[in-house]
SEGU-429946 format. One record per residue: z, y, x of N, C-alpha, C, O in turn; residue number from 1; residue in one letter. Coordinates in steps of 0.1 Angstrom, whole numbers, plus 2048, in hexadecimal, padded with zeros to 3 digits. Last residue first. Layout:
// SEGU-429946
NODE  n.c3  n.c2  n.c1  ca.c3  ca.c2  ca.c1  c.c3  c.c2  c.c1  o.c3  o.c2  o.c1  resi  resn
NODE     Z     Y     X      Z      Y      X     Z     Y     X     Z     Y     X   NUM     a
...
// end
This chain:
// SEGU-429946
NODE  n.c3  n.c2  n.c1  ca.c3  ca.c2  ca.c1  c.c3  c.c2  c.c1  o.c3  o.c2  o.c1  resi  resn
NODE   56D   470   43B    575    46C    446   579   45F   445   580   459   44D   152     x
NODE   563   476   422    559    473    42C   561   46E   439   55A   467   441   151     x
NODE   578   47E   413    572    471    410   569   46D   41B   567   461   41D   150     x
NODE   57E   496   41F    588    48B    420   582   47D   41D   585   473   423   149     x
NODE   567   4A3   417    56A    4A2    426   574   496   427   573   48E   431   148     x
NODE   569   4A4   3FB    55E    49D    402   561   49A   410   55E   48F   415   147     x
NODE   580   4B4   3F9    580    4A6    3F4   576   49E   3FA   578   492   3FE   146     x
NODE   575   4CB   403    580    4C5    40A   582   4B6   405   585   4AE   40E   145     x
NODE   562   4D0   3EF    55E    4CE    3FD   569   4C7   405   566   4BE   40D   144     x
NODE   572   4D4   3D9    568    4C8    3D9   564   4C5   3E7   563   4BA   3EB   143     x
NODE   57F   4EB   3E1    587    4DF    3DE   57E   4D2   3DF   581   4C8   3E5   142     x
NODE   569   4FC   3E2    571    4F9    3EE   579   4EC   3ED   57B   4E4   3F6   141     x
NODE   562   4FC   3C7    559    4F6    3D0   560   4F4   3DE   55D   4E9   3E4   140     x
NODE   579   509   3BD    576    4FB    3B8   56C   4F5   3C2   56E   4E9   3C5   139     x
NODE   578   520   3CA    584    518    3CC   580   50A   3C8   584   500   3CF   138     x
NODE   560   52A   3BF    561    528    3CE   56D   51F   3D0   56B   516   3D9   137     x
NODE   567   52C   3A4    55C    523    3A8   55D   51F   3B7   55B   514   3BB   136     x
NODE   57A   540   3A6    57E    533    3A1   574   529   3A5   577   51D   3A8   135     x
NODE   569   555   3AF    574    550    3B8   579   542   3B3   57B   53A   3BC   134     x
NODE   559   558   399    553    554    3A6   55D   54F   3AF   55B   545   3B6   133     x
NODE   56B   560   386    564    554    384   55E   54E   391   55F   543   394   132     x
NODE   573   578   392    57D    56E    390   576   561   38E   57B   556   393   131     x
NODE   55A   585   391    561    583    39E   56B   578   39C   56B   56F   3A4   130     x
NODE   557   588   375    54D    580    37D   553   57C   38A   551   571   38F   129     x
NODE   56D   599   370    56D    58C    36A   563   583   371   567   577   374   128     x
NODE   564   5AF   37F    571    5A9    382   572   59B   37D   576   591   383   127     x
NODE   54D   5B6   371    54C    5B2    37F   559   5AA   383   558   5A1   38A   126     x
NODE   55A   5BE   359    550    5B3    359   54F   5AD   367   54F   5A1   369   125     x
NODE   569   5D3   362    56F    5C8    35B   566   5BB   35B   56B   5B0   35D   124     x
NODE   555   5E4   36B    55F    5DF    374   566   5D3   36E   569   5C9   375   123     x
NODE   549   5EA   353    541    5E3    35D   54B   5DD   367   549   5D1   36B   122     x
NODE   55E   5F8   347    558    5EC    341   551   5E4   34A   552   5D8   34B   121     x
NODE   55F   60D   35A    56B    604    358   566   5F7   351   56B   5ED   355   120     x
NODE   546   619   356    54A    613    363   556   609   362   556   5FF   368   119     x
NODE   549   623   33B    53E    619    33F   542   611   34C   541   605   34D   118     x
NODE   55E   634   340    560    629    336   555   61E   33A   558   612   33A   117     x
NODE   551   646   351    55D    63F    356   560   633   34D   563   628   352   116     x
NODE   53D   650   341    539    648    34D   545   640   352   543   634   355   115     x
NODE   54E   65E   32F    545    654    32B   541   64A   336   541   63E   334   114     x
NODE   558   671   342    561    668    33A   559   65C   335   55D   650   336   113     x
NODE   541   67F   349    548    677    353   552   66D   34C   554   662   351   112     x
NODE   53B   68B   330    531    681    336   538   679   340   536   66D   341   111     x
NODE   552   69B   32F    54F    691    324   545   687   32A   547   67B   328   110     x
NODE   54D   6AC   344    559    6A4    344   557   698   33A   55B   68D   33D   109     x
NODE   535   6B9   33C    535    6B1    348   541   6A7   348   53F   69B   34C   108     x
NODE   540   6C7   326    535    6BD    324   534   6B4   32F   533   6A8   32E   107     x
NODE   552   6D7   334    557    6CE    32A   54D   6C3   327   550   6B7   326   106     x
NODE   53F   6E6   342    549    6DE    349   54F   6D3   340   551   6C8   344   105     x
NODE   532   6F4   32D    52B    6EB    336   534   6E1   33E   531   6D6   33F   104     x
NODE   548   703   323    541    6F9    31A   539   6EF   323   53A   6E3   320   103     x
NODE   54D   712   339    557    709    334   551   6FE   32C   554   6F3   32D   102     x
NODE   536   722   33B    539    719    346   543   70E   341   542   703   345   101     x
NODE   538   72F   322    52D    726    324   530   71C   32F   52D   711   32E   100     x
NODE   54F   73D   328    54F    734    31D   544   72A   31E   546   71F   31B    99     x
NODE   547   74D   33D    552    744    340   552   739   334   555   72D   337    98     x
NODE   535   75E   32F    530    755    33A   53A   74A   33D   536   73F   33F    97     x
NODE   547   76A   31E    53C    762    318   537   758   323   535   74D   320    96     x
NODE   557   778   32F    55D    76E    327   552   764   321   554   758   320    95     x
NODE   544   78A   339    54A    780    342   550   774   33A   54F   769   33E    94     x
NODE   53F   799   322    534    791    328   53A   786   331   535   77B   331    93     x
NODE   558   7A3   31F    553    79B    314   547   792   31A   546   786   317    92     x
NODE   55B   7B2   336    564    7A7    333   55F   79D   329   560   791   32A    91     x
NODE   546   7C5   331    546    7BC    33D   54F   7B0   33B   54B   7A5   33E    90     x
NODE   54F   7D1   319    542    7CB    31A   542   7C1   325   53D   7B5   324    89     x
NODE   567   7DC   323    568    7D2    318   55B   7CA   318   55B   7BE   317    88     x
NODE   55E   7EE   335    566    7E2    33A   566   7D8   32F   566   7CC   332    87     x
NODE   552   800   323    549    7F9    32E   551   7EC   333   54B   7E2   334    86     x
NODE   568   808   316    55E    801    30E   555   7F9   318   550   7EE   315    85     x
NODE   575   815   32B    57B    80A    324   571   802   31D   572   7F5   31D    84     x
NODE   563   82B   330    566    820    33A   56C   814   334   569   809   338    83     x
NODE   565   838   317    558    832    31B   55A   827   326   553   81D   325    82     x
NODE   580   83F   318    57B    836    30D   56E   82F   311   56C   823   30F    81     x
NODE   580   850   32E    588    843    32E   583   83A   324   583   82D   326    80     x
NODE   570   864   322    56B    85D    32E   573   850   330   56C   845   333    79     x
NODE   581   86C   30E    574    867    30A   56E   85F   316   568   854   314    78     x
NODE   597   875   31D    599    869    314   58B   863   310   58A   857   30F    77     x
NODE   58B   88C   329    590    880    331   592   874   329   58E   869   32E    76     x
NODE   584   89B   312    579    896    31B   57E   88A   324   577   881   326    75     x
NODE   59E   89F   308    594    898    300   589   892   309   585   887   308    74     x
NODE   5A8   8AE   31D    5AF    8A1    31A   5A5   899   312   5A3   88D   314    73     x
NODE   598   8C5   31B    598    8BC    327   59D   8AE   325   598   8A4   329    72     x
NODE   5A0   8CD   302    592    8C9    304   591   8C1   310   58A   8B7   310    71     x
NODE   5BB   8D3   307    5B8    8C9    2FE   5AA   8C4   2FF   5A7   8B8   2FF    70     x
NODE   5B7   8E9   319    5BE    8DD    31E   5BB   8D1   314   5B8   8C6   319    69     x
NODE   5AB   8FB   306    5A4    8F6    312   5AA   8EA   318   5A2   8E0   31B    68     x
NODE   5C0   8FE   2F4    5B4    8F8    2F0   5AB   8F3   2FB   5A6   8E8   2FB    67     x
NODE   5D3   90A   305    5D6    8FD    2FF   5C9   8F6   2FA   5C8   8EA   2FC    66     x
NODE   5C5   922   30B    5C8    918    316   5CB   90B   310   5C8   900   316    65     x
NODE   5C4   92D   2F1    5B7    92A    2F8   5BA   920   304   5B2   917   305    64     x
NODE   5DF   930   2EC    5D7    927    2E4   5CA   923   2EB   5C6   917   2EA    63     x
NODE   5E5   944   2FE    5EC    937    2FF   5E4   92D   2F7   5E2   921   2FC    62     x
NODE   5D4   959   2F5    5D3    954    302   5D9   946   304   5D3   93D   309    61     x
NODE   5CB   954   2D2    5D1    95B    2DD   5CF   954   2EA   5C9   949   2EA    60     x
NODE   5B3   956   2BA    5B9    94D    2C3   5BE   955   2CF   5B6   95C   2D6    59     x
NODE   5AE   95D   299    5B0    963    2A6   5B8   959   2AF   5C3   954   2AB    58     x
NODE   594   956   282    5A1    952    288   5A2   958   296   599   958   29D    57     x
NODE   583   972   274    583    965    27B   591   962   280   599   96B   283    56     x
NODE   589   982   254    587    982    262   588   974   268   58E   96B   261    55     x
NODE   5A1   985   23A    594    989    23F   594   988   24E   59D   98C   255    54     x
NODE   5B5   969   231    5B4    977    235   5A6   979   23C   5A0   970   242    53     x
NODE   5C4   956   219    5B7    958    220   5B6   966   224   5B6   96F   21B    52     x
NODE   5DC   95E   210    5DB    951    217   5CE   951   21F   5CE   94D   22B    51     x
NODE   5E1   973   200    5E1    975    20E   5E1   968   216   5E4   968   222    50     x
NODE   5DD   972   1E5    5EA    96F    1EA   5EC   96F   1F9   5F6   96C   1FE    49     x
NODE   5C1   977   1E3    5CB    97F    1DC   5D9   97E   1E1   5E1   988   1E1    48     x
NODE   5B7   962   1F0    5B5    970    1F6   5C0   979   1F0   5C7   980   1F7    47     x
NODE   5BD   94D   1DF    5C1    94C    1ED   5C1   95A   1F4   5CA   95E   1FB    46     x
NODE   5AF   955   1C8    5BD    954    1C7   5C3   954   1D5   5CD   95B   1D8    45     x
NODE   593   968   1D3    599    95C    1CF   5A8   95E   1CE   5AE   967   1D3    44     x
NODE   584   97D   1DE    589    97E    1D0   590   972   1CB   594   972   1BF    43     x
NODE   573   968   1F3    574    975    1EE   579   975   1E0   574   96F   1D7    42     x
NODE   56F   94C   1F5    57C    952    1FA   57E   960   1F4   589   963   1F0    41     x
NODE   556   945   1F0    560    940    1E6   56E   946   1E9   577   946   1E1    40     x
NODE   548   94F   205    545    955    1F8   550   951   1ED   552   958   1E4    39     x
NODE   551   93F   21A    555    94D    219   553   953   20B   55B   95B   206    38     x
NODE   544   927   21B    551    928    214   555   936   212   55E   938   209    37     x
NODE   52D   92E   229    52B    929    21B   539   92A   214   539   92D   208    36     x
NODE   537   935   242    531    93F    23A   52F   93B   22B   531   943   222    35     x
NODE   558   925   243    549    926    247   543   930   23F   549   934   234    34     x
NODE   578   933   24B    56E    92D    242   560   92D   249   55D   935   252    33     x
NODE   58E   929   266    586    932    25F   57C   92B   255   579   91F   256    32     x
NODE   5B0   91C   26A    5A2    91B    26B   59B   926   263   5A1   92B   259    31     x
NODE   5CB   91D   264    5C7    923    26F   5B7   923   272   5B3   929   27C    30     x
NODE   5C8   8FE   252    5D1    909    256   5CC   90F   263   5C9   908   26C    29     x
NODE   5A6   8F9   245    5B2    8F5    24C   5BB   901   250   5B6   90C   251    28     x
NODE   597   8FB   227    598    903    233   5A6   8FF   239   5B0   901   233    27     x
NODE   581   8E6   214    58E    8EA    218   58D   8F2   225   583   8F1   22D    26     x
NODE   56D   8E6   1F4    56F    8E5    203   57D   8EA   208   583   8F1   200    25     x
NODE   56B   8EB   1DA    571    8DE    1DE   572   8DC   1ED   578   8D3   1F1    24     x
NODE   564   904   1D2    55A    8FA    1D4   55E   8ED   1D8   556   8E4   1DA    23     x
NODE   57D   912   1D3    577    90E    1C6   56B   904   1C7   569   8FD   1BD    22     x
NODE   58F   904   1EE    588    90E    1E8   582   909   1DB   582   8FD   1D8    21     x
NODE   5AF   8FD   1FA    5A4    8F7    1F3   59D   902   1EC   5A3   908   1E3    20     x
NODE   5BE   900   21A    5BA    907    20D   5AE   900   207   5A4   8FE   20E    19     x
NODE   5DA   8F0   22A    5CB    8F1    227   5C9   8F9   21A   5D1   8F9   211    18     x
NODE   5F6   903   236    5F0    8F8    22E   5E1   8FA   22C   5DC   906   22D    17     x
NODE   600   919   241    603    90D    248   5FC   900   241   5FE   8F5   245    16     x
NODE   5E9   935   23F    5F4    92D    23A   5F6   921   243   5EE   91E   24C    15     x
NODE   5D2   943   244    5DE    948    24B   5EA   93F   247   5F5   941   24C    14     x
NODE   5B2   93C   248    5BD    937    241   5CA   93A   249   5CC   934   253    13     x
NODE   59A   956   24A    5A3    94D    251   5AF   949   248   5B5   951   241    12     x
NODE   578   95B   244    586    95D    23F   58E   953   246   58A   947   248    11     x
NODE   559   969   24A    563    960    24E   570   964   249   574   970   24A    10     x
NODE   546   97B   245    543    96E    240   54E   964   244   54D   959   241     9     x
NODE   546   99D   23B    54C    993    243   54A   985   23D   54B   983   231     8     x
NODE   53E   9B0   22A    533    9A9    231   539   99D   239   531   995   23E     7     x
NODE   555   9BC   222    54D    9B5    218   543   9AC   21F   53F   9A2   219     6     x
NODE   55D   9C7   23A    565    9BC    234   55D   9B5   22A   55E   9A8   229     5     x
NODE   549   9DB   23C    54A    9D1    247   552   9C5   242   54F   9B9   244     4     x
NODE   54E   9EB   226    542    9E3    227   542   9D8   231   53D   9CD   22F     3     x
NODE   571   9E6   21D    566    9ED    224   55A   9E4   223   55A   9D8   220     2     x
NODE   584   9E7   200    57F    9DF    20B   572   9E6   210   56A   9EC   209     1     x
// end
């Protein structure tokens, strides 16, 4: 191993599976080690069997464009998420306002129902008084007619 290789602080996981190092940390497939993980890679079982190879992960042109496209997608989705959260806040606020208006309308409707019951009771009393007054008027008219006949 050359001095350059010994000084290298990055090892790449060349397998399709994660590699668990002796410190308990993991290196994902195709990913590189951190400088702290590199010390556990040197001379390890993984290096012996060619799973961890010296050097940083190499990303080709196609992978770079895929990564760039994925980053754009992540930015777009993040923006959509922010917009959706703002809409949720607006809708939640509107729903709260509508709930307050509904509660007020229900309270008004209950007040009107109570007034309606009171007015119906008053109307019943007035109707009974009217019937009594009409009966008195008929009685008095009959008495007046009787008096007129008696006076003739």
